[in-house]
RORO-740163 format. One record per residue (C-alpha): x negated, y negated, z; residue number from 1; residue in three letters. Coordinates in Angstrom, 3 decimals. Example, Ala and Ser with C-alpha at 12.3 -4.5 7.8 and 13.67 -1.06 7.14 Angstrom:
BEGIN
       xx       yy       zz bavex rokol
  -12.300    4.500    7.800     1   ala
  -13.670    1.060    7.140     2   ser
END
This chain:
BEGIN
       xx       yy       zz bavex rokol
  -27.072 -193.952  -41.530     1   met
  -25.551 -194.133  -45.004     2   cys
  -23.552 -197.165  -45.938     3   arg
  -20.416 -196.912  -48.013     4   glu
  -20.601 -197.721  -51.684     5   lys
  -18.419 -200.736  -52.506     6   thr
  -17.485 -202.705  -55.613     7   asp
  -17.771 -206.473  -56.099     8   ser
  -14.343 -206.988  -54.434     9   lys
  -15.276 -205.015  -51.319    10   gly
  -13.263 -201.863  -52.136    11   asn
  -14.854 -198.609  -50.979    12   val
  -15.789 -196.360  -53.897    13   leu
  -15.550 -192.592  -53.589    14   phe
  -17.915 -189.933  -54.880    15   arg
  -18.207 -190.152  -58.667    16   gly
  -16.790 -193.673  -58.884    17   glu
  -18.773 -196.756  -59.859    18   arg
  -18.209 -200.278  -61.062    19   glu
  -19.877 -201.024  -64.384    20   arg
  -21.618 -204.296  -65.258    21   asn
  -18.670 -205.321  -67.465    22   asp
  -16.272 -205.033  -64.488    23   gly
  -14.636 -201.769  -65.535    24   arg
  -14.589 -198.699  -63.300    25   tyr
  -16.016 -195.325  -64.232    26   glu
  -15.393 -191.879  -62.746    27   tyr
  -17.825 -189.089  -63.615    28   arg
  -17.097 -185.469  -62.922    29   tyr
  -18.179 -181.998  -63.974    30   thr
  -15.518 -179.512  -65.039    31   asp
  -15.454 -175.800  -64.191    32   his
  -17.581 -175.012  -67.283    33   arg
  -20.355 -177.374  -66.170    34   gly
  -19.592 -180.042  -68.790    35   val
  -19.852 -183.651  -67.597    36   gln
  -17.024 -186.083  -68.379    37   his
  -16.434 -189.801  -67.783    38   ser
  -13.159 -191.699  -67.392    39   val
  -13.003 -195.495  -67.703    40   tyr
  -10.291 -197.863  -66.432    41   glu
   -9.995 -201.614  -65.886    42   asn
   -8.484 -201.331  -62.401    43   arg
   -9.550 -199.121  -59.489    44   leu
   -5.982 -197.994  -58.789    45   gln
   -5.588 -196.808  -62.390    46   gln
   -8.884 -194.945  -62.140    47   leu
   -7.734 -193.157  -58.992    48   arg
   -4.513 -192.133  -60.709    49   met
   -6.620 -190.566  -63.460    50   glu
   -8.717 -188.834  -60.776    51   glu
   -5.534 -187.399  -59.298    52   ala
   -4.487 -186.039  -62.691    53   lys
   -7.907 -184.432  -63.167    54   ile
   -7.839 -182.922  -59.671    55   ala
   -4.308 -181.621  -60.218    56   tyr
   -5.199 -180.008  -63.550    57   arg
   -8.332 -178.478  -62.036    58   gly
   -8.357 -176.185  -59.070    59   his
  -10.275 -178.367  -56.647    60   asn
   -7.950 -178.449  -53.615    61   arg
  -10.171 -180.619  -51.442    62   gln
  -10.445 -183.344  -54.086    63   gln
   -6.706 -183.115  -54.879    64   arg
   -5.807 -183.664  -51.219    65   his
   -8.211 -186.603  -50.764    66   arg
   -7.172 -188.445  -53.928    67   val
   -3.473 -187.822  -53.338    68   gly
   -3.706 -189.191  -49.810    69   arg
   -5.474 -192.365  -50.974    70   val
   -2.975 -192.998  -53.767    71   ile
   -0.044 -192.545  -51.394    72   lys
   -1.619 -195.113  -49.060    73   gln
   -1.763 -197.556  -51.964    74   gln
    1.983 -197.178  -52.516    75   gly
    1.955 -195.392  -55.871    76   val
    5.113 -193.297  -56.408    77   pro
    4.368 -189.583  -56.497    78   glu
    6.048 -189.223  -59.895    79   cys
    3.332 -191.494  -61.383    80   gln
    0.459 -189.695  -59.674    81   met
    0.492 -186.640  -61.919    82   tyr
    2.281 -187.987  -65.002    83   ala
    0.646 -187.238  -68.331    84   asn
END
């Protein structure tokens, strides 16, 4: 059975997320053209807000629903979820 990937604070990391050695978080994804991108943030919540923006701009409904649900559980106002 697979175990969940967690960071040093015990937070569960989703697909594409990782904690770097310097303590920052990284999200890697591939866009619709097949080009790989990375996003870096100091806090996991900020990283997930960036994920939500990427999912909203793209057309990946499944990822948009999952990230939006997690951010709402963390108490982030919806107006900040997709702000530029």
